[in-house]
All heavy atoms as TSV, in Angstrom:
chain	resi	resn	atom	element	x	y	z
A	1	MET	N	N	110.955	110.430	100.222
A	1	MET	CA	C	110.352	109.876	101.421
A	1	MET	C	C	109.055	109.177	101.039
A	1	MET	O	O	108.298	109.657	100.230
A	1	MET	CB	C	110.101	110.995	102.431
A	1	MET	CG	C	109.436	110.520	103.691
A	1	MET	SD	S	109.186	111.815	104.887
A	1	MET	CE	C	110.644	111.568	105.864
A	2	ASN	N	N	108.817	108.029	101.639
A	2	ASN	CA	C	107.612	107.248	101.391
A	2	ASN	C	C	106.503	107.741	102.305
A	2	ASN	O	O	106.530	107.512	103.495
A	2	ASN	CB	C	107.900	105.765	101.636
A	2	ASN	CG	C	106.728	104.894	101.274
A	2	ASN	OD1	O	105.768	105.352	100.682
A	2	ASN	ND2	N	106.809	103.629	101.623
A	3	GLN	N	N	105.517	108.417	101.730
A	3	GLN	CA	C	104.418	108.945	102.533
A	3	GLN	C	C	103.110	108.322	102.089
A	3	GLN	O	O	102.871	108.136	100.905
A	3	GLN	CB	C	104.339	110.457	102.419
A	3	GLN	CG	C	105.532	111.157	103.020
A	3	GLN	CD	C	105.359	112.664	102.979
A	3	GLN	OE1	O	104.504	113.194	102.292
A	3	GLN	NE2	N	106.200	113.350	103.721
A	4	ARG	N	N	102.278	108.036	103.049
A	4	ARG	CA	C	100.944	107.518	102.766
A	4	ARG	C	C	99.963	108.682	102.813
A	4	ARG	O	O	100.166	109.636	103.550
A	4	ARG	CB	C	100.554	106.482	103.809
A	4	ARG	CG	C	101.375	105.238	103.738
A	4	ARG	CD	C	100.832	104.196	104.721
A	4	ARG	NE	N	101.570	102.975	104.598
A	4	ARG	CZ	C	102.565	102.618	105.397
A	4	ARG	NH1	N	102.924	103.393	106.400
A	4	ARG	NH2	N	103.195	101.487	105.217
A	5	PRO	N	N	98.862	108.551	102.071
A	5	PRO	CA	C	97.844	109.595	102.146
A	5	PRO	C	C	97.280	109.692	103.555
A	5	PRO	O	O	97.251	108.704	104.291
A	5	PRO	CB	C	96.757	109.126	101.168
A	5	PRO	CG	C	97.348	108.011	100.392
A	5	PRO	CD	C	98.527	107.503	101.153
A	6	PRO	N	N	96.811	110.870	103.959
A	6	PRO	CA	C	96.204	111.012	105.286
A	6	PRO	C	C	95.058	110.022	105.458
A	6	PRO	O	O	94.301	109.765	104.537
A	6	PRO	CB	C	95.684	112.449	105.294
A	6	PRO	CG	C	96.442	113.145	104.223
A	6	PRO	CD	C	96.799	112.098	103.199
A	7	GLY	N	N	94.974	109.470	106.647
A	7	GLY	CA	C	93.896	108.527	106.928
A	7	GLY	C	C	94.262	107.094	106.602
A	7	GLY	O	O	93.582	106.177	107.006
A	8	SER	N	N	95.316	106.917	105.810
A	8	SER	CA	C	95.731	105.546	105.540
A	8	SER	C	C	96.679	105.129	106.651
A	8	SER	O	O	96.983	105.895	107.548
A	8	SER	CB	C	96.411	105.453	104.179
A	8	SER	OG	O	97.678	106.070	104.219
A	9	GLY	N	N	97.152	103.970	106.596
A	9	GLY	CA	C	98.077	103.500	107.600
A	9	GLY	C	C	98.546	102.115	107.241
A	9	GLY	O	O	98.181	101.568	106.206
A	10	LEU	N	N	99.332	101.559	108.102
A	10	LEU	CA	C	99.855	100.218	107.885
A	10	LEU	C	C	98.705	99.229	107.931
A	10	LEU	O	O	98.038	99.099	108.962
A	10	LEU	CB	C	100.882	99.914	108.974
A	10	LEU	CG	C	101.637	98.604	108.874
A	10	LEU	CD1	C	102.486	98.572	107.605
A	10	LEU	CD2	C	102.507	98.430	110.099
A	11	PRO	N	N	98.440	98.513	106.826
A	11	PRO	CA	C	97.337	97.555	106.834
A	11	PRO	C	C	97.633	96.380	107.762
A	11	PRO	O	O	98.773	95.921	107.856
A	11	PRO	CB	C	97.229	97.080	105.388
A	11	PRO	CG	C	98.297	97.745	104.625
A	11	PRO	CD	C	99.102	98.591	105.544
A	12	PHE	N	N	96.625	95.924	108.433
A	12	PHE	CA	C	96.774	94.835	109.391
A	12	PHE	C	C	97.428	93.612	108.749
A	12	PHE	O	O	98.286	92.974	109.352
A	12	PHE	CB	C	95.406	94.462	109.980
A	12	PHE	CG	C	95.490	93.434	111.056
A	12	PHE	CD1	C	95.889	93.788	112.327
A	12	PHE	CD2	C	95.182	92.112	110.796
A	12	PHE	CE1	C	95.982	92.831	113.334
A	12	PHE	CE2	C	95.277	91.151	111.793
A	12	PHE	CZ	C	95.675	91.509	113.065
A	13	SER	N	N	97.038	93.302	107.511
A	13	SER	CA	C	97.570	92.110	106.848
A	13	SER	C	C	99.087	92.139	106.724
A	13	SER	O	O	99.739	91.096	106.754
A	13	SER	CB	C	96.949	91.937	105.463
A	13	SER	OG	O	97.303	93.028	104.636
A	14	SER	N	N	99.654	93.322	106.600
A	14	SER	CA	C	101.103	93.417	106.418
A	14	SER	C	C	101.865	93.241	107.724
A	14	SER	O	O	103.090	93.158	107.716
A	14	SER	CB	C	101.476	94.740	105.750
A	14	SER	OG	O	101.237	95.813	106.622
A	15	THR	N	N	101.180	93.154	108.837
A	15	THR	CA	C	101.849	92.999	110.130
A	15	THR	C	C	101.914	91.554	110.612
A	15	THR	O	O	102.714	91.233	111.484
A	15	THR	CB	C	101.137	93.832	111.216
A	15	THR	OG1	O	99.831	93.297	111.447
A	15	THR	CG2	C	101.042	95.296	110.822
A	16	ILE	N	N	101.099	90.688	110.031
A	16	ILE	CA	C	100.973	89.322	110.544
A	16	ILE	C	C	102.285	88.555	110.428
A	16	ILE	O	O	102.769	87.997	111.414
A	16	ILE	CB	C	99.821	88.572	109.848
A	16	ILE	CG1	C	98.483	89.220	110.220
A	16	ILE	CG2	C	99.823	87.093	110.220
A	16	ILE	CD1	C	97.290	88.676	109.454
A	17	GLU	N	N	102.864	88.499	109.243
A	17	GLU	CA	C	104.086	87.713	109.060
A	17	GLU	C	C	105.237	88.240	109.913
A	17	GLU	O	O	106.002	87.463	110.478
A	17	GLU	CB	C	104.478	87.641	107.586
A	17	GLU	CG	C	103.593	86.722	106.768
A	17	GLU	CD	C	103.408	85.326	107.355
A	17	GLU	OE1	O	104.415	84.689	107.735
A	17	GLU	OE2	O	102.256	84.873	107.456
A	18	GLY	N	N	105.352	89.556	110.007
A	18	GLY	CA	C	106.398	90.138	110.845
A	18	GLY	C	C	106.225	89.746	112.305
A	18	GLY	O	O	107.198	89.427	112.993
A	19	PHE	N	N	104.997	89.765	112.781
A	19	PHE	CA	C	104.720	89.362	114.160
A	19	PHE	C	C	105.095	87.902	114.381
A	19	PHE	O	O	105.738	87.557	115.382
A	19	PHE	CB	C	103.239	89.589	114.494
A	19	PHE	CG	C	102.851	89.077	115.845
A	19	PHE	CD1	C	103.173	89.775	116.993
A	19	PHE	CD2	C	102.158	87.877	115.972
A	19	PHE	CE1	C	102.824	89.296	118.255
A	19	PHE	CE2	C	101.805	87.385	117.225
A	19	PHE	CZ	C	102.136	88.099	118.363
A	20	LEU	N	N	104.713	87.042	113.428
A	20	LEU	CA	C	105.023	85.623	113.565
A	20	LEU	C	C	106.529	85.373	113.528
A	20	LEU	O	O	107.049	84.537	114.282
A	20	LEU	CB	C	104.303	84.814	112.486
A	20	LEU	CG	C	102.768	84.874	112.533
A	20	LEU	CD1	C	102.177	84.118	111.354
A	20	LEU	CD2	C	102.221	84.384	113.857
A	21	GLN	N	N	107.237	86.095	112.685
A	21	GLN	CA	C	108.701	85.977	112.635
A	21	GLN	C	C	109.325	86.445	113.944
A	21	GLN	O	O	110.282	85.845	114.443
A	21	GLN	CB	C	109.258	86.766	111.461
A	21	GLN	CG	C	108.930	86.142	110.121
A	21	GLN	CD	C	109.361	87.012	108.952
A	21	GLN	OE1	O	109.932	88.083	109.124
A	21	GLN	NE2	N	109.068	86.538	107.752
A	22	PHE	N	N	108.791	87.512	114.503
A	22	PHE	CA	C	109.284	88.018	115.781
A	22	PHE	C	C	109.109	86.964	116.875
A	22	PHE	O	O	109.995	86.722	117.682
A	22	PHE	CB	C	108.557	89.318	116.135
A	22	PHE	CG	C	108.958	89.909	117.447
A	22	PHE	CD1	C	110.145	90.611	117.565
A	22	PHE	CD2	C	108.153	89.773	118.559
A	22	PHE	CE1	C	110.532	91.162	118.784
A	22	PHE	CE2	C	108.520	90.317	119.781
A	22	PHE	CZ	C	109.720	91.015	119.894
A	23	LYS	N	N	107.958	86.332	116.893
A	23	LYS	CA	C	107.696	85.296	117.891
A	23	LYS	C	C	108.621	84.098	117.683
A	23	LYS	O	O	109.088	83.488	118.655
A	23	LYS	CB	C	106.228	84.862	117.868
A	23	LYS	CG	C	105.296	85.929	118.416
A	23	LYS	CD	C	105.651	86.183	119.855
A	23	LYS	CE	C	104.957	87.333	120.474
A	23	LYS	NZ	N	105.411	87.615	121.838
A	24	ALA	N	N	108.890	83.740	116.443
A	24	ALA	CA	C	109.831	82.645	116.166
A	24	ALA	C	C	111.223	83.001	116.677
A	24	ALA	O	O	111.915	82.150	117.250
A	24	ALA	CB	C	109.865	82.346	114.673
A	25	ALA	N	N	111.626	84.256	116.496
A	25	ALA	CA	C	112.935	84.703	116.989
A	25	ALA	C	C	112.999	84.661	118.508
A	25	ALA	O	O	114.085	84.515	119.074
A	25	ALA	CB	C	113.230	86.109	116.482
A	26	GLU	N	N	111.867	84.782	119.157
A	26	GLU	CA	C	111.806	84.674	120.620
A	26	GLU	C	C	111.764	83.220	121.084
A	26	GLU	O	O	111.643	82.955	122.273
A	26	GLU	CB	C	110.558	85.382	121.162
A	26	GLU	CG	C	110.591	86.875	121.077
A	26	GLU	CD	C	109.375	87.512	121.748
A	26	GLU	OE1	O	108.251	86.969	121.655
A	26	GLU	OE2	O	109.563	88.568	122.373
A	27	ALA	N	N	111.847	82.301	120.136
A	27	ALA	CA	C	111.822	80.859	120.413
A	27	ALA	C	C	110.484	80.396	120.984
A	27	ALA	O	O	110.426	79.479	121.806
A	27	ALA	CB	C	112.972	80.442	121.308
A	28	VAL	N	N	109.413	81.019	120.530
A	28	VAL	CA	C	108.074	80.566	120.907
A	28	VAL	C	C	107.813	79.249	120.177
A	28	VAL	O	O	108.284	79.031	119.056
A	28	VAL	CB	C	107.027	81.647	120.521
A	28	VAL	CG1	C	105.622	81.151	120.696
A	28	VAL	CG2	C	107.253	82.904	121.344
A	29	SER	N	N	107.066	78.375	120.789
A	29	SER	CA	C	106.742	77.074	120.217
A	29	SER	C	C	106.146	77.225	118.812
A	29	SER	O	O	105.279	78.083	118.588
A	29	SER	CB	C	105.731	76.370	121.124
A	29	SER	OG	O	104.995	75.406	120.428
A	30	PRO	N	N	106.574	76.381	117.867
A	30	PRO	CA	C	105.991	76.421	116.518
A	30	PRO	C	C	104.467	76.251	116.538
A	30	PRO	O	O	103.762	76.870	115.750
A	30	PRO	CB	C	106.668	75.260	115.783
A	30	PRO	CG	C	107.975	75.096	116.487
A	30	PRO	CD	C	107.679	75.420	117.937
A	31	ARG	N	N	103.966	75.434	117.420
A	31	ARG	CA	C	102.514	75.230	117.537
A	31	ARG	C	C	101.824	76.526	117.979
A	31	ARG	O	O	100.759	76.871	117.476
A	31	ARG	CB	C	102.239	74.098	118.536
A	31	ARG	CG	C	100.791	73.837	118.786
A	31	ARG	CD	C	100.144	73.154	117.644
A	31	ARG	NE	N	98.754	72.867	118.030
A	31	ARG	CZ	C	97.823	72.621	117.189
A	31	ARG	NH1	N	98.084	72.571	115.916
A	31	ARG	NH2	N	96.604	72.388	117.601
A	32	THR	N	N	102.433	77.234	118.909
A	32	THR	CA	C	101.879	78.507	119.362
A	32	THR	C	C	101.877	79.517	118.219
A	32	THR	O	O	100.891	80.227	118.007
A	32	THR	CB	C	102.683	79.048	120.561
A	32	THR	OG1	O	102.591	78.099	121.629
A	32	THR	CG2	C	102.162	80.393	121.023
A	33	ILE	N	N	102.954	79.560	117.459
A	33	ILE	CA	C	103.045	80.479	116.316
A	33	ILE	C	C	101.978	80.138	115.287
A	33	ILE	O	O	101.326	81.030	114.734
A	33	ILE	CB	C	104.458	80.447	115.708
A	33	ILE	CG1	C	105.457	81.036	116.709
A	33	ILE	CG2	C	104.501	81.203	114.391
A	33	ILE	CD1	C	106.907	80.850	116.334
A	34	GLU	N	N	101.769	78.852	115.056
A	34	GLU	CA	C	100.721	78.410	114.133
A	34	GLU	C	C	99.346	78.906	114.604
A	34	GLU	O	O	98.543	79.404	113.816
A	34	GLU	CB	C	100.748	76.892	114.044
A	34	GLU	CG	C	99.701	76.283	113.151
A	34	GLU	CD	C	99.733	74.761	113.216
A	34	GLU	OE1	O	100.844	74.189	113.306
A	34	GLU	OE2	O	98.654	74.152	113.192
A	35	CYS	N	N	99.090	78.777	115.900
A	35	CYS	CA	C	97.814	79.228	116.468
A	35	CYS	C	C	97.668	80.743	116.374
A	35	CYS	O	O	96.582	81.243	116.045
A	35	CYS	CB	C	97.673	78.760	117.908
A	35	CYS	SG	S	97.467	76.968	118.064
A	36	TYR	N	N	98.747	81.472	116.663
A	36	TYR	CA	C	98.716	82.929	116.501
A	36	TYR	C	C	98.348	83.297	115.067
A	36	TYR	O	O	97.513	84.168	114.837
A	36	TYR	CB	C	100.068	83.560	116.837
A	36	TYR	CG	C	100.437	83.666	118.286
A	36	TYR	CD1	C	101.761	83.880	118.652
A	36	TYR	CD2	C	99.498	83.572	119.305
A	36	TYR	CE1	C	102.141	83.999	119.980
A	36	TYR	CE2	C	99.865	83.687	120.629
A	36	TYR	CZ	C	101.190	83.895	120.968
A	36	TYR	OH	O	101.555	84.015	122.277
A	37	GLY	N	N	98.988	82.631	114.112
A	37	GLY	CA	C	98.712	82.920	112.702
A	37	GLY	C	C	97.260	82.670	112.344
A	37	GLY	O	O	96.617	83.483	111.675
A	38	ARG	N	N	96.729	81.540	112.806
A	38	ARG	CA	C	95.319	81.216	112.544
A	38	ARG	C	C	94.405	82.276	113.149
A	38	ARG	O	O	93.490	82.776	112.496
A	38	ARG	CB	C	94.981	79.835	113.117
A	38	ARG	CG	C	93.539	79.422	112.814
A	38	ARG	CD	C	93.060	78.275	113.687
A	38	ARG	NE	N	93.036	78.722	115.083
A	38	ARG	CZ	C	93.607	78.058	116.084
A	38	ARG	NH1	N	94.252	76.931	115.879
A	38	ARG	NH2	N	93.525	78.524	117.322
A	39	ASP	N	N	94.662	82.628	114.408
A	39	ASP	CA	C	93.819	83.608	115.091
A	39	ASP	C	C	93.875	84.972	114.411
A	39	ASP	O	O	92.844	85.637	114.241
A	39	ASP	CB	C	94.231	83.741	116.553
A	39	ASP	CG	C	93.957	82.474	117.357
A	39	ASP	OD1	O	93.191	81.603	116.887
A	39	ASP	OD2	O	94.526	82.356	118.452
A	40	LEU	N	N	95.064	85.387	114.013
A	40	LEU	CA	C	95.198	86.702	113.362
A	40	LEU	C	C	94.531	86.716	111.992
A	40	LEU	O	O	93.918	87.721	111.607
A	40	LEU	CB	C	96.677	87.086	113.254
A	40	LEU	CG	C	97.345	87.378	114.595
A	40	LEU	CD1	C	98.859	87.473	114.418
A	40	LEU	CD2	C	96.783	88.642	115.222
A	41	ARG	N	N	94.598	85.607	111.270
A	41	ARG	CA	C	93.929	85.542	109.960
A	41	ARG	C	C	92.414	85.498	110.114
A	41	ARG	O	O	91.685	86.032	109.277
A	41	ARG	CB	C	94.461	84.358	109.167
A	41	ARG	CG	C	95.881	84.629	108.677
A	41	ARG	CD	C	96.472	83.482	107.862
A	41	ARG	NE	N	97.856	83.779	107.556
A	41	ARG	CZ	C	98.893	83.387	108.300
A	41	ARG	NH1	N	98.712	82.669	109.389
A	41	ARG	NH2	N	100.128	83.707	107.948
A	42	GLN	N	N	91.936	84.895	111.200
A	42	GLN	CA	C	90.494	84.915	111.469
A	42	GLN	C	C	90.036	86.345	111.765
A	42	GLN	O	O	88.972	86.771	111.312
A	42	GLN	CB	C	90.146	84.007	112.648
A	42	GLN	CG	C	90.161	82.555	112.293
A	42	GLN	CD	C	89.845	81.661	113.484
A	42	GLN	OE1	O	89.968	82.051	114.637
A	42	GLN	NE2	N	89.458	80.438	113.190
A	43	TRP	N	N	90.834	87.071	112.531
A	43	TRP	CA	C	90.516	88.479	112.795
A	43	TRP	C	C	90.472	89.254	111.480
A	43	TRP	O	O	89.564	90.042	111.240
A	43	TRP	CB	C	91.539	89.099	113.745
A	43	TRP	CG	C	91.511	90.593	113.715
A	43	TRP	CD1	C	92.319	91.411	112.968
A	43	TRP	CD2	C	90.611	91.469	114.389
A	43	TRP	NE1	N	91.972	92.722	113.161
A	43	TRP	CE2	C	90.929	92.778	114.033
A	43	TRP	CE3	C	89.565	91.253	115.270
A	43	TRP	CZ2	C	90.235	93.867	114.527
A	43	TRP	CZ3	C	88.874	92.356	115.759
A	43	TRP	CH2	C	89.208	93.640	115.389
A	44	LEU	N	N	91.448	89.020	110.619
A	44	LEU	CA	C	91.523	89.711	109.340
A	44	LEU	C	C	90.271	89.443	108.503
A	44	LEU	O	O	89.710	90.361	107.899
A	44	LEU	CB	C	92.787	89.267	108.593
A	44	LEU	CG	C	93.072	89.926	107.266
A	44	LEU	CD1	C	93.284	91.420	107.425
A	44	LEU	CD2	C	94.312	89.292	106.630
A	45	ALA	N	N	89.820	88.194	108.491
A	45	ALA	CA	C	88.606	87.845	107.749
A	45	ALA	C	C	87.384	88.548	108.333
A	45	ALA	O	O	86.476	88.955	107.604
A	45	ALA	CB	C	88.402	86.334	107.745
A	46	TYR	N	N	87.354	88.698	109.635
A	46	TYR	CA	C	86.226	89.349	110.313
A	46	TYR	C	C	86.238	90.858	110.107
A	46	TYR	O	O	85.240	91.451	109.706
A	46	TYR	CB	C	86.269	89.025	111.809
A	46	TYR	CG	C	85.336	89.861	112.650
A	46	TYR	CD1	C	83.989	89.536	112.754
A	46	TYR	CD2	C	85.787	90.986	113.325
A	46	TYR	CE1	C	83.121	90.309	113.517
A	46	TYR	CE2	C	84.929	91.757	114.088
A	46	TYR	CZ	C	83.604	91.425	114.179
A	46	TYR	OH	O	82.756	92.194	114.925
A	47	ALA	N	N	87.358	91.479	110.385
A	47	ALA	CA	C	87.427	92.944	110.432
A	47	ALA	C	C	87.804	93.579	109.107
A	47	ALA	O	O	87.610	94.769	108.917
A	47	ALA	CB	C	88.418	93.377	111.513
A	48	GLY	N	N	88.375	92.808	108.211
A	48	GLY	CA	C	88.887	93.379	106.977
A	48	GLY	C	C	90.300	93.912	107.209
A	48	GLY	O	O	90.814	93.887	108.331
A	49	ASP	N	N	90.900	94.362	106.152
A	49	ASP	CA	C	92.292	94.803	106.224
A	49	ASP	C	C	92.375	96.273	106.624
A	49	ASP	O	O	92.824	97.122	105.866
A	49	ASP	CB	C	92.987	94.554	104.885
A	49	ASP	CG	C	94.487	94.492	105.014
A	49	ASP	OD1	O	94.982	94.442	106.155
A	49	ASP	OD2	O	95.161	94.483	103.970
A	50	ILE	N	N	91.925	96.556	107.840
A	50	ILE	CA	C	91.917	97.938	108.317
A	50	ILE	C	C	93.325	98.364	108.722
A	50	ILE	O	O	94.149	97.522	109.080
A	50	ILE	CB	C	90.934	98.130	109.493
A	50	ILE	CG1	C	91.348	97.275	110.704
A	50	ILE	CG2	C	89.521	97.810	109.076
A	50	ILE	CD1	C	90.512	97.525	111.943
A	51	PRO	N	N	93.600	99.645	108.681
A	51	PRO	CA	C	94.901	100.114	109.171
A	51	PRO	C	C	95.045	99.823	110.667
A	51	PRO	O	O	94.084	99.925	111.428
A	51	PRO	CB	C	94.860	101.619	108.927
A	51	PRO	CG	C	93.821	101.817	107.871
A	51	PRO	CD	C	92.809	100.723	108.092
A	52	VAL	N	N	96.240	99.458	111.051
A	52	VAL	CA	C	96.513	99.151	112.462
A	52	VAL	C	C	96.133	100.332	113.351
A	52	VAL	O	O	95.628	100.150	114.456
A	52	VAL	CB	C	97.997	98.764	112.645
A	52	VAL	CG1	C	98.353	98.617	114.113
A	52	VAL	CG2	C	98.296	97.482	111.894
A	53	SER	N	N	96.311	101.527	112.850
A	53	SER	CA	C	95.994	102.722	113.643
A	53	SER	C	C	94.508	102.830	113.973
A	53	SER	O	O	94.122	103.570	114.862
A	53	SER	CB	C	96.457	103.981	112.911
A	53	SER	OG	O	95.765	104.113	111.684
A	54	GLN	N	N	93.671	102.080	113.261
A	54	GLN	CA	C	92.229	102.129	113.508
A	54	GLN	C	C	91.740	101.007	114.422
A	54	GLN	O	O	90.540	100.903	114.694
A	54	GLN	CB	C	91.470	102.103	112.183
A	54	GLN	CG	C	91.677	103.356	111.374
A	54	GLN	CD	C	90.910	103.325	110.063
A	54	GLN	OE1	O	90.047	102.468	109.853
A	54	GLN	NE2	N	91.218	104.256	109.187
A	55	LEU	N	N	92.645	100.165	114.892
A	55	LEU	CA	C	92.248	99.132	115.841
A	55	LEU	C	C	91.903	99.786	117.170
A	55	LEU	O	O	92.632	100.638	117.644
A	55	LEU	CB	C	93.383	98.131	116.053
A	55	LEU	CG	C	93.712	97.230	114.881
A	55	LEU	CD1	C	94.936	96.390	115.204
A	55	LEU	CD2	C	92.542	96.353	114.531
A	56	THR	N	N	90.799	99.379	117.730
A	56	THR	CA	C	90.383	99.923	119.017
A	56	THR	C	C	89.957	98.786	119.942
A	56	THR	O	O	89.668	97.673	119.493
A	56	THR	CB	C	89.188	100.884	118.859
A	56	THR	OG1	O	88.063	100.117	118.373
A	56	THR	CG2	C	89.489	102.033	117.914
A	57	THR	N	N	89.899	99.091	121.192
A	57	THR	CA	C	89.416	98.118	122.177
A	57	THR	C	C	87.999	97.684	121.843
A	57	THR	O	O	87.663	96.502	121.944
A	57	THR	CB	C	89.478	98.732	123.590
A	57	THR	OG1	O	90.816	99.138	123.850
A	57	THR	CG2	C	89.030	97.743	124.641
A	58	ASP	N	N	87.165	98.625	121.428
A	58	ASP	CA	C	85.781	98.290	121.091
A	58	ASP	C	C	85.707	97.303	119.929
A	58	ASP	O	O	84.865	96.396	119.929
A	58	ASP	CB	C	84.985	99.547	120.757
A	58	ASP	CG	C	84.687	100.390	121.985
A	58	ASP	OD1	O	84.748	99.848	123.108
A	58	ASP	OD2	O	84.404	101.587	121.820
A	59	LYS	N	N	86.580	97.457	118.938
A	59	LYS	CA	C	86.575	96.529	117.801
A	59	LYS	C	C	87.013	95.142	118.238
A	59	LYS	O	O	86.451	94.141	117.792
A	59	LYS	CB	C	87.474	97.058	116.683
A	59	LYS	CG	C	86.861	98.249	115.968
A	59	LYS	CD	C	87.751	98.771	114.862
A	59	LYS	CE	C	87.083	99.987	114.225
A	59	LYS	NZ	N	87.875	100.588	113.188
A	60	VAL	N	N	87.982	95.065	119.096
A	60	VAL	CA	C	88.428	93.762	119.601
A	60	VAL	C	C	87.325	93.125	120.449
A	60	VAL	O	O	87.041	91.934	120.316
A	60	VAL	CB	C	89.744	93.894	120.392
A	60	VAL	CG1	C	90.111	92.582	121.054
A	60	VAL	CG2	C	90.873	94.383	119.485
A	61	ARG	N	N	86.670	93.909	121.276
A	61	ARG	CA	C	85.567	93.376	122.089
A	61	ARG	C	C	84.422	92.879	121.210
A	61	ARG	O	O	83.817	91.837	121.503
A	61	ARG	CB	C	85.064	94.445	123.055
A	61	ARG	CG	C	85.989	94.661	124.209
A	61	ARG	CD	C	85.429	95.668	125.189
A	61	ARG	NE	N	86.360	95.850	126.293
A	61	ARG	CZ	C	86.579	96.992	126.894
A	61	ARG	NH1	N	85.924	98.081	126.537
A	61	ARG	NH2	N	87.455	97.069	127.881
A	62	ALA	N	N	84.111	93.609	120.160
A	62	ALA	CA	C	83.052	93.182	119.244
A	62	ALA	C	C	83.429	91.857	118.581
A	62	ALA	O	O	82.584	90.972	118.420
A	62	ALA	CB	C	82.804	94.258	118.187
A	63	TYR	N	N	84.690	91.707	118.223
A	63	TYR	CA	C	85.152	90.451	117.635
A	63	TYR	C	C	85.034	89.298	118.630
A	63	TYR	O	O	84.575	88.217	118.283
A	63	TYR	CB	C	86.596	90.604	117.140
A	63	TYR	CG	C	87.190	89.314	116.642
A	63	TYR	CD1	C	86.689	88.701	115.494
A	63	TYR	CD2	C	88.231	88.705	117.312
A	63	TYR	CE1	C	87.237	87.510	115.032
A	63	TYR	CE2	C	88.775	87.513	116.849
A	63	TYR	CZ	C	88.282	86.934	115.705
A	63	TYR	OH	O	88.810	85.760	115.256
A	64	LEU	N	N	85.438	89.531	119.854
A	64	LEU	CA	C	85.348	88.483	120.875
A	64	LEU	C	C	83.899	88.078	121.125
A	64	LEU	O	O	83.586	86.891	121.283
A	64	LEU	CB	C	86.013	88.930	122.168
A	64	LEU	CG	C	87.532	89.120	122.076
A	64	LEU	CD1	C	88.075	89.714	123.371
A	64	LEU	CD2	C	88.229	87.817	121.734
A	65	ALA	N	N	82.998	89.047	121.115
A	65	ALA	CA	C	81.573	88.744	121.266
A	65	ALA	C	C	81.077	87.942	120.071
A	65	ALA	O	O	80.316	86.970	120.220
A	65	ALA	CB	C	80.767	90.037	121.412
A	66	TYR	N	N	81.524	88.302	118.879
A	66	TYR	CA	C	81.165	87.566	117.665
A	66	TYR	C	C	81.647	86.118	117.750
A	66	TYR	O	O	80.936	85.198	117.352
A	66	TYR	CB	C	81.794	88.291	116.460
A	66	TYR	CG	C	81.841	87.481	115.202
A	66	TYR	CD1	C	80.713	87.350	114.393
A	66	TYR	CD2	C	83.015	86.869	114.795
A	66	TYR	CE1	C	80.771	86.601	113.217
A	66	TYR	CE2	C	83.090	86.134	113.635
A	66	TYR	CZ	C	81.952	86.004	112.847
A	66	TYR	OH	O	82.013	85.273	111.694
A	67	MET	N	N	82.843	85.900	118.276
A	67	MET	CA	C	83.409	84.553	118.359
A	67	MET	C	C	82.673	83.681	119.376
A	67	MET	O	O	82.705	82.463	119.270
A	67	MET	CB	C	84.904	84.622	118.724
A	67	MET	CG	C	85.775	85.212	117.639
A	67	MET	SD	S	85.687	84.296	116.089
A	67	MET	CE	C	86.549	82.800	116.550
A	68	ARG	N	N	82.002	84.283	120.328
A	68	ARG	CA	C	81.262	83.515	121.338
A	68	ARG	C	C	80.007	82.868	120.766
A	68	ARG	O	O	79.494	81.920	121.336
A	68	ARG	CB	C	80.850	84.406	122.497
A	68	ARG	CG	C	81.961	84.689	123.420
A	68	ARG	CD	C	81.416	85.377	124.653
A	68	ARG	NE	N	82.432	86.288	125.143
A	68	ARG	CZ	C	82.211	87.330	125.891
A	68	ARG	NH1	N	80.978	87.621	126.245
A	68	ARG	NH2	N	83.186	88.083	126.292
A	69	VAL	N	N	79.491	83.431	119.704
A	69	VAL	CA	C	78.213	82.951	119.135
A	69	VAL	C	C	78.359	81.606	118.485
A	69	VAL	O	O	79.278	81.077	118.106
A	69	VAL	CB	C	77.677	83.963	118.103
A	69	VAL	CG1	C	76.441	83.436	117.412
A	69	VAL	CG2	C	77.401	85.273	118.782
């Protein structure tokens, strides 16, 4: 069985391509998928490659406040 050490989790970077592929399968516009990819990579640059399990509303709000500046 593939087990991760406690406290680790699925890194955010490993979810981006899967999400974009899922959206393509839903027949979302290629331009929209491109924008999603850009936005998610900007988040990754800001927050670092944190585990998805550590994403919180407060972290997203802090990012949105950062983007307003």
